[in-house]
Jmol script that loads the backbone (N, CA, C; Angstrom):
load data "model"
ATOM      1  N   UNK A   1     -82.150  62.947  44.792  1.00  0.00           N
ATOM      2  CA  UNK A   1     -83.039  62.036  44.112  1.00  0.00           C
ATOM      3  C   UNK A   1     -82.274  61.360  42.972  1.00  0.00           C
ATOM      4  N   UNK A   2     -82.468  60.077  42.836  1.00  0.00           N
ATOM      5  CA  UNK A   2     -81.739  59.333  41.809  1.00  0.00           C
ATOM      6  C   UNK A   2     -82.369  59.430  40.422  1.00  0.00           C
ATOM      7  N   UNK A   3     -81.579  59.067  39.452  1.00  0.00           N
ATOM      8  CA  UNK A   3     -82.048  58.982  38.070  1.00  0.00           C
ATOM      9  C   UNK A   3     -82.164  57.509  37.729  1.00  0.00           C
ATOM     10  N   UNK A   4     -83.320  57.116  37.216  1.00  0.00           N
ATOM     11  CA  UNK A   4     -83.561  55.713  36.857  1.00  0.00           C
ATOM     12  C   UNK A   4     -83.582  55.550  35.345  1.00  0.00           C
ATOM     13  N   UNK A   5     -83.069  54.429  34.871  1.00  0.00           N
ATOM     14  CA  UNK A   5     -83.126  54.083  33.450  1.00  0.00           C
ATOM     15  C   UNK A   5     -84.351  53.209  33.216  1.00  0.00           C
ATOM     16  N   UNK A   6     -85.040  53.500  32.117  1.00  0.00           N
ATOM     17  CA  UNK A   6     -86.219  52.726  31.734  1.00  0.00           C
ATOM     18  C   UNK A   6     -86.076  52.284  30.279  1.00  0.00           C
ATOM     19  N   UNK A   7     -86.714  51.169  29.947  1.00  0.00           N
ATOM     20  CA  UNK A   7     -86.806  50.712  28.565  1.00  0.00           C
ATOM     21  C   UNK A   7     -88.236  50.219  28.328  1.00  0.00           C
ATOM     22  N   UNK A   8     -88.747  50.566  27.168  1.00  0.00           N
ATOM     23  CA  UNK A   8     -90.081  50.105  26.798  1.00  0.00           C
ATOM     24  C   UNK A   8     -89.940  48.759  26.088  1.00  0.00           C
ATOM     25  N   UNK A   9     -90.617  47.758  26.600  1.00  0.00           N
ATOM     26  CA  UNK A   9     -90.534  46.425  25.997  1.00  0.00           C
ATOM     27  C   UNK A   9     -91.322  46.341  24.683  1.00  0.00           C
ATOM     28  N   UNK A  10     -92.176  47.305  24.425  1.00  0.00           N
ATOM     29  CA  UNK A  10     -92.984  47.309  23.196  1.00  0.00           C
ATOM     30  C   UNK A  10     -92.225  47.955  22.031  1.00  0.00           C
ATOM     31  N   UNK A  11     -91.705  49.183  22.251  1.00  0.00           N
ATOM     32  CA  UNK A  11     -91.048  49.905  21.156  1.00  0.00           C
ATOM     33  C   UNK A  11     -89.524  50.039  21.330  1.00  0.00           C
ATOM     34  N   UNK A  12     -88.960  49.488  22.400  1.00  0.00           N
ATOM     35  CA  UNK A  12     -87.528  49.490  22.700  1.00  0.00           C
ATOM     36  C   UNK A  12     -86.966  50.896  22.958  1.00  0.00           C
ATOM     37  N   UNK A  13     -87.817  51.833  23.319  1.00  0.00           N
ATOM     38  CA  UNK A  13     -87.409  53.202  23.633  1.00  0.00           C
ATOM     39  C   UNK A  13     -86.731  53.207  25.003  1.00  0.00           C
ATOM     40  N   UNK A  14     -85.537  53.804  25.095  1.00  0.00           N
ATOM     41  CA  UNK A  14     -84.795  53.896  26.356  1.00  0.00           C
ATOM     42  C   UNK A  14     -84.704  55.352  26.780  1.00  0.00           C
ATOM     43  N   UNK A  15     -84.851  55.603  28.065  1.00  0.00           N
ATOM     44  CA  UNK A  15     -84.731  56.966  28.589  1.00  0.00           C
ATOM     45  C   UNK A  15     -84.397  56.916  30.074  1.00  0.00           C
ATOM     46  N   UNK A  16     -84.037  58.082  30.598  1.00  0.00           N
ATOM     47  CA  UNK A  16     -83.746  58.226  32.021  1.00  0.00           C
ATOM     48  C   UNK A  16     -84.824  59.085  32.649  1.00  0.00           C
ATOM     49  N   UNK A  17     -85.153  58.777  33.889  1.00  0.00           N
ATOM     50  CA  UNK A  17     -86.171  59.550  34.592  1.00  0.00           C
ATOM     51  C   UNK A  17     -85.641  59.912  35.971  1.00  0.00           C
ATOM     52  N   UNK A  18     -85.704  61.172  36.298  1.00  0.00           N
ATOM     53  CA  UNK A  18     -85.292  61.684  37.600  1.00  0.00           C
ATOM     54  C   UNK A  18     -86.500  61.640  38.516  1.00  0.00           C
ATOM     55  N   UNK A  19     -86.450  60.780  39.539  1.00  0.00           N
ATOM     56  CA  UNK A  19     -87.591  60.660  40.435  1.00  0.00           C
ATOM     57  C   UNK A  19     -87.148  60.246  41.826  1.00  0.00           C
ATOM     58  N   UNK A  20     -88.036  60.446  42.779  1.00  0.00           N
ATOM     59  CA  UNK A  20     -87.759  60.140  44.170  1.00  0.00           C
ATOM     60  C   UNK A  20     -87.585  58.630  44.382  1.00  0.00           C
ATOM     61  N   UNK A  21     -86.856  58.287  45.417  1.00  0.00           N
ATOM     62  CA  UNK A  21     -86.653  56.872  45.754  1.00  0.00           C
ATOM     63  C   UNK A  21     -87.983  56.218  46.133  1.00  0.00           C
ATOM     64  N   UNK A  22     -88.840  56.985  46.768  1.00  0.00           N
ATOM     65  CA  UNK A  22     -90.117  56.439  47.224  1.00  0.00           C
ATOM     66  C   UNK A  22     -91.179  56.396  46.121  1.00  0.00           C
ATOM     67  N   UNK A  23     -90.895  56.997  44.958  1.00  0.00           N
ATOM     68  CA  UNK A  23     -91.860  56.973  43.851  1.00  0.00           C
ATOM     69  C   UNK A  23     -91.976  55.572  43.263  1.00  0.00           C
ATOM     70  N   UNK A  24     -93.158  55.249  42.798  1.00  0.00           N
ATOM     71  CA  UNK A  24     -93.370  53.950  42.152  1.00  0.00           C
ATOM     72  C   UNK A  24     -92.816  53.994  40.735  1.00  0.00           C
ATOM     73  N   UNK A  25     -92.360  52.858  40.217  1.00  0.00           N
ATOM     74  CA  UNK A  25     -91.835  52.827  38.849  1.00  0.00           C
ATOM     75  C   UNK A  25     -92.900  53.236  37.828  1.00  0.00           C
ATOM     76  N   UNK A  26     -92.441  53.848  36.747  1.00  0.00           N
ATOM     77  CA  UNK A  26     -93.358  54.236  35.670  1.00  0.00           C
ATOM     78  C   UNK A  26     -93.791  53.001  34.899  1.00  0.00           C
ATOM     79  N   UNK A  27     -94.980  53.058  34.312  1.00  0.00           N
ATOM     80  CA  UNK A  27     -95.494  51.916  33.548  1.00  0.00           C
ATOM     81  C   UNK A  27     -95.811  52.273  32.098  1.00  0.00           C
ATOM     82  N   UNK A  28     -96.141  53.554  31.845  1.00  0.00           N
ATOM     83  CA  UNK A  28     -96.567  53.967  30.512  1.00  0.00           C
ATOM     84  C   UNK A  28     -95.410  54.633  29.760  1.00  0.00           C
ATOM     85  N   UNK A  29     -95.132  54.142  28.566  1.00  0.00           N
ATOM     86  CA  UNK A  29     -94.051  54.664  27.728  1.00  0.00           C
ATOM     87  C   UNK A  29     -94.412  56.067  27.218  1.00  0.00           C
ATOM     88  N   UNK A  30     -93.487  57.044  27.350  1.00  0.00           N
ATOM     89  CA  UNK A  30     -93.793  58.391  26.866  1.00  0.00           C
ATOM     90  C   UNK A  30     -93.794  58.485  25.330  1.00  0.00           C
ATOM     91  N   UNK A  31     -93.197  57.519  24.652  1.00  0.00           N
ATOM     92  CA  UNK A  31     -93.130  57.556  23.185  1.00  0.00           C
ATOM     93  C   UNK A  31     -94.337  56.865  22.532  1.00  0.00           C
ATOM     94  N   UNK A  32     -94.553  55.600  22.861  1.00  0.00           N
ATOM     95  CA  UNK A  32     -95.642  54.841  22.220  1.00  0.00           C
ATOM     96  C   UNK A  32     -96.930  54.838  23.036  1.00  0.00           C
ATOM     97  N   UNK A  33     -96.865  55.373  24.260  1.00  0.00           N
ATOM     98  CA  UNK A  33     -98.036  55.495  25.152  1.00  0.00           C
ATOM     99  C   UNK A  33     -98.625  54.154  25.588  1.00  0.00           C
ATOM    100  N   UNK A  34     -97.869  53.066  25.462  1.00  0.00           N
ATOM    101  CA  UNK A  34     -98.336  51.744  25.886  1.00  0.00           C
ATOM    102  C   UNK A  34     -97.717  51.381  27.230  1.00  0.00           C
ATOM    103  N   UNK A  35     -98.395  50.518  27.960  1.00  0.00           N
ATOM    104  CA  UNK A  35     -97.894  50.071  29.254  1.00  0.00           C
ATOM    105  C   UNK A  35     -96.917  48.922  29.035  1.00  0.00           C
ATOM    106  N   UNK A  36     -95.650  49.248  29.011  1.00  0.00           N
ATOM    107  CA  UNK A  36     -94.659  48.196  28.816  1.00  0.00           C
ATOM    108  C   UNK A  36     -93.277  48.616  29.288  1.00  0.00           C
ATOM    109  N   UNK A  37     -93.236  49.586  30.213  1.00  0.00           N
ATOM    110  CA  UNK A  37     -91.938  50.056  30.700  1.00  0.00           C
ATOM    111  C   UNK A  37     -91.351  49.109  31.728  1.00  0.00           C
ATOM    112  N   UNK A  38     -90.046  49.013  31.690  1.00  0.00           N
ATOM    113  CA  UNK A  38     -89.328  48.201  32.666  1.00  0.00           C
ATOM    114  C   UNK A  38     -88.181  49.048  33.200  1.00  0.00           C
ATOM    115  N   UNK A  39     -88.065  49.130  34.535  1.00  0.00           N
ATOM    116  CA  UNK A  39     -86.964  49.878  35.151  1.00  0.00           C
ATOM    117  C   UNK A  39     -85.719  49.008  35.100  1.00  0.00           C
ATOM    118  N   UNK A  40     -84.648  49.556  34.571  1.00  0.00           N
ATOM    119  CA  UNK A  40     -83.392  48.814  34.466  1.00  0.00           C
ATOM    120  C   UNK A  40     -82.574  48.964  35.735  1.00  0.00           C
ATOM    121  N   UNK A  41     -81.862  47.928  36.051  1.00  0.00           N
ATOM    122  CA  UNK A  41     -80.966  47.963  37.201  1.00  0.00           C
ATOM    123  C   UNK A  41     -79.591  48.374  36.676  1.00  0.00           C
ATOM    124  N   UNK A  42     -79.076  49.431  37.223  1.00  0.00           N
ATOM    125  CA  UNK A  42     -77.784  49.922  36.764  1.00  0.00           C
ATOM    126  C   UNK A  42     -76.901  50.274  37.940  1.00  0.00           C
ATOM    127  N   UNK A  43     -75.705  50.664  37.614  1.00  0.00           N
ATOM    128  CA  UNK A  43     -74.757  51.029  38.668  1.00  0.00           C
ATOM    129  C   UNK A  43     -75.061  52.395  39.234  1.00  0.00           C
ATOM    130  N   UNK A  44     -75.874  53.174  38.521  1.00  0.00           N
ATOM    131  CA  UNK A  44     -76.193  54.514  38.998  1.00  0.00           C
ATOM    132  C   UNK A  44     -75.011  55.438  38.789  1.00  0.00           C
ATOM    133  N   UNK A  45     -75.125  56.608  39.310  1.00  0.00           N
ATOM    134  CA  UNK A  45     -74.025  57.554  39.192  1.00  0.00           C
ATOM    135  C   UNK A  45     -73.603  57.975  40.581  1.00  0.00           C
ATOM    136  N   UNK A  46     -72.421  58.503  40.662  1.00  0.00           N
ATOM    137  CA  UNK A  46     -71.899  58.941  41.946  1.00  0.00           C
ATOM    138  C   UNK A  46     -72.668  60.144  42.468  1.00  0.00           C
ATOM    139  N   UNK A  47     -72.630  60.336  43.747  1.00  0.00           N
ATOM    140  CA  UNK A  47     -73.296  61.462  44.368  1.00  0.00           C
ATOM    141  C   UNK A  47     -72.490  62.719  44.065  1.00  0.00           C
ATOM    142  N   UNK A  48     -73.166  63.764  43.650  1.00  0.00           N
ATOM    143  CA  UNK A  48     -72.508  65.041  43.361  1.00  0.00           C
ATOM    144  C   UNK A  48     -73.000  66.054  44.370  1.00  0.00           C
ATOM    145  N   UNK A  49     -72.085  66.590  45.171  1.00  0.00           N
ATOM    146  CA  UNK A  49     -72.427  67.606  46.144  1.00  0.00           C
ATOM    147  C   UNK A  49     -72.137  68.969  45.536  1.00  0.00           C
ATOM    148  N   UNK A  50     -73.164  69.798  45.411  1.00  0.00           N
ATOM    149  CA  UNK A  50     -72.997  71.152  44.908  1.00  0.00           C
ATOM    150  C   UNK A  50     -73.499  72.114  45.965  1.00  0.00           C
ATOM    151  N   UNK A  51     -72.891  73.263  46.004  1.00  0.00           N
ATOM    152  CA  UNK A  51     -73.336  74.283  46.935  1.00  0.00           C
ATOM    153  C   UNK A  51     -72.279  74.610  47.952  1.00  0.00           C
ATOM    154  N   UNK A  52     -72.554  75.579  48.819  1.00  0.00           N
ATOM    155  CA  UNK A  52     -71.564  75.974  49.822  1.00  0.00           C
ATOM    156  C   UNK A  52     -71.351  74.870  50.852  1.00  0.00           C
ATOM    157  N   UNK A  53     -70.132  74.760  51.319  1.00  0.00           N
ATOM    158  CA  UNK A  53     -69.825  73.789  52.358  1.00  0.00           C
ATOM    159  C   UNK A  53     -69.187  72.516  51.846  1.00  0.00           C
ATOM    160  N   UNK A  54     -69.069  72.370  50.548  1.00  0.00           N
ATOM    161  CA  UNK A  54     -68.444  71.181  49.995  1.00  0.00           C
ATOM    162  C   UNK A  54     -67.198  71.586  49.227  1.00  0.00           C
ATOM    163  N   UNK A  55     -66.128  70.849  49.420  1.00  0.00           N
ATOM    164  CA  UNK A  55     -64.906  71.112  48.667  1.00  0.00           C
ATOM    165  C   UNK A  55     -64.998  70.346  47.367  1.00  0.00           C
ATOM    166  N   UNK A  56     -65.018  71.073  46.278  1.00  0.00           N
ATOM    167  CA  UNK A  56     -65.109  70.413  44.980  1.00  0.00           C
ATOM    168  C   UNK A  56     -64.333  71.229  43.962  1.00  0.00           C
ATOM    169  N   UNK A  57     -63.664  70.547  43.084  1.00  0.00           N
ATOM    170  CA  UNK A  57     -62.912  71.228  42.038  1.00  0.00           C
ATOM    171  C   UNK A  57     -63.481  70.938  40.667  1.00  0.00           C
ATOM    172  N   UNK A  58     -64.323  69.951  40.544  1.00  0.00           N
ATOM    173  CA  UNK A  58     -64.859  69.577  39.233  1.00  0.00           C
ATOM    174  C   UNK A  58     -65.914  70.547  38.729  1.00  0.00           C
ATOM    175  N   UNK A  59     -66.525  71.313  39.608  1.00  0.00           N
ATOM    176  CA  UNK A  59     -67.641  72.162  39.211  1.00  0.00           C
ATOM    177  C   UNK A  59     -67.359  73.627  39.500  1.00  0.00           C
ATOM    178  N   UNK A  60     -66.117  74.049  39.353  1.00  0.00           N
ATOM    179  CA  UNK A  60     -65.758  75.444  39.600  1.00  0.00           C
ATOM    180  C   UNK A  60     -66.289  76.337  38.488  1.00  0.00           C
ATOM    181  N   UNK A  61     -66.586  77.575  38.829  1.00  0.00           N
ATOM    182  CA  UNK A  61     -67.076  78.537  37.839  1.00  0.00           C
ATOM    183  C   UNK A  61     -65.916  78.984  36.950  1.00  0.00           C
ATOM    184  N   UNK A  62     -66.252  79.523  35.807  1.00  0.00           N
ATOM    185  CA  UNK A  62     -65.227  79.983  34.865  1.00  0.00           C
ATOM    186  C   UNK A  62     -64.417  81.128  35.465  1.00  0.00           C
ATOM    187  N   UNK A  63     -65.063  82.026  36.216  1.00  0.00           N
ATOM    188  CA  UNK A  63     -64.341  83.145  36.827  1.00  0.00           C
ATOM    189  C   UNK A  63     -63.321  82.637  37.850  1.00  0.00           C
ATOM    190  N   UNK A  64     -63.679  81.602  38.595  1.00  0.00           N
ATOM    191  CA  UNK A  64     -62.746  81.023  39.563  1.00  0.00           C
ATOM    192  C   UNK A  64     -61.547  80.413  38.838  1.00  0.00           C
ATOM    193  N   UNK A  65     -61.814  79.692  37.741  1.00  0.00           N
ATOM    194  CA  UNK A  65     -60.733  79.052  36.990  1.00  0.00           C
ATOM    195  C   UNK A  65     -59.774  80.091  36.415  1.00  0.00           C
ATOM    196  N   UNK A  66     -60.321  81.222  35.906  1.00  0.00           N
ATOM    197  CA  UNK A  66     -59.478  82.276  35.349  1.00  0.00           C
ATOM    198  C   UNK A  66     -58.615  82.907  36.434  1.00  0.00           C
ATOM    199  N   UNK A  67     -59.201  83.182  37.602  1.00  0.00           N
ATOM    200  CA  UNK A  67     -58.451  83.771  38.707  1.00  0.00           C
ATOM    201  C   UNK A  67     -57.343  82.834  39.169  1.00  0.00           C
ATOM    202  N   UNK A  68     -57.648  81.542  39.252  1.00  0.00           N
ATOM    203  CA  UNK A  68     -56.652  80.561  39.666  1.00  0.00           C
ATOM    204  C   UNK A  68     -55.501  80.504  38.666  1.00  0.00           C
ATOM    205  N   UNK A  69     -55.834  80.577  37.390  1.00  0.00           N
ATOM    206  CA  UNK A  69     -54.819  80.530  36.338  1.00  0.00           C
ATOM    207  C   UNK A  69     -53.907  81.754  36.417  1.00  0.00           C
ATOM    208  N   UNK A  70     -54.491  82.949  36.625  1.00  0.00           N
ATOM    209  CA  UNK A  70     -53.682  84.165  36.710  1.00  0.00           C
ATOM    210  C   UNK A  70     -52.791  84.150  37.947  1.00  0.00           C
ATOM    211  N   UNK A  71     -53.308  83.638  39.071  1.00  0.00           N
ATOM    212  CA  UNK A  71     -52.493  83.519  40.279  1.00  0.00           C
ATOM    213  C   UNK A  71     -51.322  82.571  40.059  1.00  0.00           C
ATOM    214  N   UNK A  72     -51.581  81.477  39.355  1.00  0.00           N
ATOM    215  CA  UNK A  72     -50.534  80.503  39.094  1.00  0.00           C
ATOM    216  C   UNK A  72     -49.449  81.100  38.201  1.00  0.00           C
ATOM    217  N   UNK A  73     -49.846  81.845  37.165  1.00  0.00           N
ATOM    218  CA  UNK A  73     -48.862  82.442  36.268  1.00  0.00           C
ATOM    219  C   UNK A  73     -48.057  83.510  36.990  1.00  0.00           C
ATOM    220  N   UNK A  74     -48.693  84.265  37.906  1.00  0.00           N
ATOM    221  CA  UNK A  74     -47.985  85.262  38.703  1.00  0.00           C
ATOM    222  C   UNK A  74     -46.980  84.582  39.623  1.00  0.00           C
ATOM    223  N   UNK A  75     -47.388  83.492  40.252  1.00  0.00           N
ATOM    224  CA  UNK A  75     -46.489  82.748  41.140  1.00  0.00           C
ATOM    225  C   UNK A  75     -45.314  82.155  40.355  1.00  0.00           C
ATOM    226  N   UNK A  76     -45.586  81.652  39.156  1.00  0.00           N
ATOM    227  CA  UNK A  76     -44.523  81.084  38.326  1.00  0.00           C
ATOM    228  C   UNK A  76     -43.514  82.150  37.924  1.00  0.00           C
ATOM    229  N   UNK A  77     -43.994  83.349  37.553  1.00  0.00           N
ATOM    230  CA  UNK A  77     -43.086  84.404  37.122  1.00  0.00           C
ATOM    231  C   UNK A  77     -42.251  84.911  38.296  1.00  0.00           C
ATOM    232  N   UNK A  78     -42.832  85.012  39.500  1.00  0.00           N
ATOM    233  CA  UNK A  78     -42.056  85.457  40.657  1.00  0.00           C
ATOM    234  C   UNK A  78     -41.035  84.396  41.062  1.00  0.00           C
ATOM    235  N   UNK A  79     -41.373  83.116  40.889  1.00  0.00           N
ATOM    236  CA  UNK A  79     -40.420  82.051  41.192  1.00  0.00           C
ATOM    237  C   UNK A  79     -39.255  82.104  40.212  1.00  0.00           C
ATOM    238  N   UNK A  80     -39.524  82.421  38.954  1.00  0.00           N
ATOM    239  CA  UNK A  80     -38.467  82.538  37.951  1.00  0.00           C
ATOM    240  C   UNK A  80     -37.549  83.694  38.296  1.00  0.00           C
ATOM    241  N   UNK A  81     -38.131  84.820  38.748  1.00  0.00           N
ATOM    242  CA  UNK A  81     -37.316  85.972  39.144  1.00  0.00           C
ATOM    243  C   UNK A  81     -36.414  85.621  40.326  1.00  0.00           C
ATOM    244  N   UNK A  82     -36.950  84.878  41.298  1.00  0.00           N
ATOM    245  CA  UNK A  82     -36.163  84.481  42.456  1.00  0.00           C
ATOM    246  C   UNK A  82     -35.019  83.570  42.046  1.00  0.00           C
ATOM    247  N   UNK A  83     -35.289  82.637  41.115  1.00  0.00           N
ATOM    248  CA  UNK A  83     -34.238  81.738  40.645  1.00  0.00           C
ATOM    249  C   UNK A  83     -33.148  82.516  39.939  1.00  0.00           C
ATOM    250  N   UNK A  84     -33.520  83.489  39.119  1.00  0.00           N
ATOM    251  CA  UNK A  84     -32.551  84.306  38.396  1.00  0.00           C
ATOM    252  C   UNK A  84     -31.705  85.098  39.378  1.00  0.00           C
ATOM    253  N   UNK A  85     -32.327  85.677  40.414  1.00  0.00           N
ATOM    254  CA  UNK A  85     -31.597  86.431  41.421  1.00  0.00           C
ATOM    255  C   UNK A  85     -30.631  85.533  42.177  1.00  0.00           C
ATOM    256  N   UNK A  86     -31.060  84.333  42.518  1.00  0.00           N
ATOM    257  CA  UNK A  86     -30.199  83.394  43.237  1.00  0.00           C
ATOM    258  C   UNK A  86     -29.032  82.954  42.365  1.00  0.00           C
ATOM    259  N   UNK A  87     -29.281  82.737  41.079  1.00  0.00           N
ATOM    260  CA  UNK A  87     -28.203  82.340  40.168  1.00  0.00           C
ATOM    261  C   UNK A  87     -27.175  83.442  40.029  1.00  0.00           C
ATOM    262  N   UNK A  88     -27.617  84.713  39.921  1.00  0.00           N
ATOM    263  CA  UNK A  88     -26.663  85.809  39.787  1.00  0.00           C
ATOM    264  C   UNK A  88     -25.869  86.004  41.074  1.00  0.00           C
ATOM    265  N   UNK A  89     -26.499  85.774  42.239  1.00  0.00           N
ATOM    266  CA  UNK A  89     -25.805  85.872  43.522  1.00  0.00           C
ATOM    267  C   UNK A  89     -24.727  84.793  43.616  1.00  0.00           C
ATOM    268  N   UNK A  90     -25.071  83.555  43.193  1.00  0.00           N
ATOM    269  CA  UNK A  90     -24.105  82.470  43.202  1.00  0.00           C
ATOM    270  C   UNK A  90     -22.936  82.770  42.276  1.00  0.00           C
ATOM    271  N   UNK A  91     -23.225  83.374  41.148  1.00  0.00           N
ATOM    272  CA  UNK A  91     -22.180  83.699  40.178  1.00  0.00           C
ATOM    273  C   UNK A  91     -21.251  84.755  40.740  1.00  0.00           C
ATOM    274  N   UNK A  92     -21.812  85.771  41.410  1.00  0.00           N
ATOM    275  CA  UNK A  92     -20.992  86.821  42.011  1.00  0.00           C
ATOM    276  C   UNK A  92     -20.076  86.252  43.089  1.00  0.00           C
ATOM    277  N   UNK A  93     -20.606  85.375  43.927  1.00  0.00           N
ATOM    278  CA  UNK A  93     -19.779  84.799  44.995  1.00  0.00           C
ATOM    279  C   UNK A  93     -18.705  83.889  44.408  1.00  0.00           C
ATOM    280  N   UNK A  94     -19.002  83.204  43.305  1.00  0.00           N
ATOM    281  CA  UNK A  94     -18.007  82.365  42.650  1.00  0.00           C
ATOM    282  C   UNK A  94     -16.906  83.228  42.030  1.00  0.00           C
ATOM    283  N   UNK A  95     -17.293  84.369  41.425  1.00  0.00           N
ATOM    284  CA  UNK A  95     -16.309  85.287  40.848  1.00  0.00           C
ATOM    285  C   UNK A  95     -15.412  85.860  41.929  1.00  0.00           C
ATOM    286  N   UNK A  96     -15.976  86.203  43.087  1.00  0.00           N
ATOM    287  CA  UNK A  96     -15.210  86.774  44.192  1.00  0.00           C
ATOM    288  C   UNK A  96     -14.210  85.745  44.723  1.00  0.00           C
ATOM    289  N   UNK A  97     -14.642  84.511  44.873  1.00  0.00           N
ATOM    290  CA  UNK A  97     -13.757  83.451  45.361  1.00  0.00           C
ATOM    291  C   UNK A  97     -12.614  83.219  44.383  1.00  0.00           C
ATOM    292  N   UNK A  98     -12.928  83.252  43.108  1.00  0.00           N
ATOM    293  CA  UNK A  98     -11.907  83.048  42.082  1.00  0.00           C
ATOM    294  C   UNK A  98     -10.906  84.189  42.114  1.00  0.00           C
ATOM    295  N   UNK A  99     -11.367  85.416  42.310  1.00  0.00           N
ATOM    296  CA  UNK A  99     -10.467  86.573  42.364  1.00  0.00           C
ATOM    297  C   UNK A  99      -9.589  86.510  43.597  1.00  0.00           C
ATOM    298  N   UNK A 100     -10.105  86.037  44.727  1.00  0.00           N
ATOM    299  CA  UNK A 100      -9.328  85.931  45.964  1.00  0.00           C
ATOM    300  C   UNK A 100      -8.209  84.916  45.835  1.00  0.00           C
ATOM    301  N   UNK A 101      -8.407  83.871  45.061  1.00  0.00           N
ATOM    302  CA  UNK A 101      -7.416  82.810  44.981  1.00  0.00           C
ATOM    303  C   UNK A 101      -6.396  83.022  43.866  1.00  0.00           C
ATOM    304  N   UNK A 102      -6.593  84.030  43.012  1.00  0.00           N
ATOM    305  CA  UNK A 102      -5.638  84.286  41.942  1.00  0.00           C
ATOM    306  C   UNK A 102      -4.344  84.818  42.545  1.00  0.00           C
ATOM    307  N   UNK A 103      -3.264  84.333  42.044  1.00  0.00           N
ATOM    308  CA  UNK A 103      -1.955  84.794  42.495  1.00  0.00           C
ATOM    309  C   UNK A 103      -1.486  84.169  43.786  1.00  0.00           C
ATOM    310  N   UNK A 104      -2.299  83.370  44.432  1.00  0.00           N
ATOM    311  CA  UNK A 104      -1.900  82.731  45.675  1.00  0.00           C
ATOM    312  C   UNK A 104      -1.585  81.279  45.390  1.00  0.00           C
ATOM    313  N   UNK A 105      -0.640  80.754  46.149  1.00  0.00           N
ATOM    314  CA  UNK A 105      -0.299  79.345  46.028  1.00  0.00           C
ATOM    315  C   UNK A 105      -1.316  78.557  46.841  1.00  0.00           C
ATOM    316  N   UNK A 106      -2.129  77.797  46.155  1.00  0.00           N
ATOM    317  CA  UNK A 106      -3.180  77.062  46.850  1.00  0.00           C
ATOM    318  C   UNK A 106      -2.743  75.661  47.231  1.00  0.00           C
ATOM    319  N   UNK A 107      -1.500  75.298  46.863  1.00  0.00           N
ATOM    320  CA  UNK A 107      -1.016  73.968  47.234  1.00  0.00           C
ATOM    321  C   UNK A 107      -0.508  74.012  48.672  1.00  0.00           C
ATOM    322  N   UNK A 108      -0.662  72.921  49.343  1.00  0.00           N
ATOM    323  CA  UNK A 108      -0.200  72.841  50.736  1.00  0.00           C
ATOM    324  C   UNK A 108       1.307  72.663  50.740  1.00  0.00           C
ATOM    325  N   UNK A 109       1.990  73.302  51.652  1.00  0.00           N
ATOM    326  CA  UNK A 109       3.454  73.103  51.721  1.00  0.00           C
ATOM    327  C   UNK A 109       3.773  71.688  52.226  1.00  0.00           C
ATOM    328  N   UNK A 110       4.869  71.180  51.801  1.00  0.00           N
ATOM    329  CA  UNK A 110       5.277  69.844  52.243  1.00  0.00           C
ATOM    330  C   UNK A 110       5.770  69.895  53.667  1.00  0.00           C
ATOM    331  N   UNK A 111       5.424  68.874  54.426  1.00  0.00           N
ATOM    332  CA  UNK A 111       5.894  68.795  55.804  1.00  0.00           C
ATOM    333  C   UNK A 111       7.297  68.206  55.818  1.00  0.00           C
ATOM    334  N   UNK A 112       8.017  68.702  56.725  1.00  0.00           N
ATOM    335  CA  UNK A 112       9.337  68.100  56.899  1.00  0.00           C
ATOM    336  C   UNK A 112       9.217  66.970  57.888  1.00  0.00           C
ATOM    337  N   UNK A 113       9.964  65.920  57.601  1.00  0.00           N
ATOM    338  CA  UNK A 113       9.930  64.779  58.510  1.00  0.00           C
ATOM    339  C   UNK A 113      10.788  65.083  59.723  1.00  0.00           C
ATOM    340  N   UNK A 114      10.210  64.816  60.844  1.00  0.00           N
ATOM    341  CA  UNK A 114      10.977  65.024  62.078  1.00  0.00           C
ATOM    342  C   UNK A 114      11.514  63.699  62.562  1.00  0.00           C
ATOM    343  N   UNK A 115      12.682  63.800  63.122  1.00  0.00           N
ATOM    344  CA  UNK A 115      13.257  62.761  63.772  1.00  0.00           C
ATOM    345  C   UNK A 115      13.840  61.572  63.464  1.00  0.00           C
TER     346      UNK A 115
END
end "model"
wireframe off; spacefill off
backbone 0.3
color backbone group
């Protein structure tokens, strides 16, 4: 059911009324009690789907938001641990390669010209 905006032409009171599409417009002002209401034409608001069966993130419960936050922080910390492990593995392999090449002549020997 939509929400309609009304304004009283007598006392300039503005309000919103939640009513069915098939309902007739209101005529009597709730503030001054005179018949002078006018339904305003507006852009309305977007449809909001609440309840099971709809994917929505704007209306999540606080418990859901807390659980999501804790899962994210756990995932971030495990990713940091994996990066640290990978960095130490790379460092070890670099140290091993450096140790293997120490004392060896890494320059290519010169070719002799034939013929």
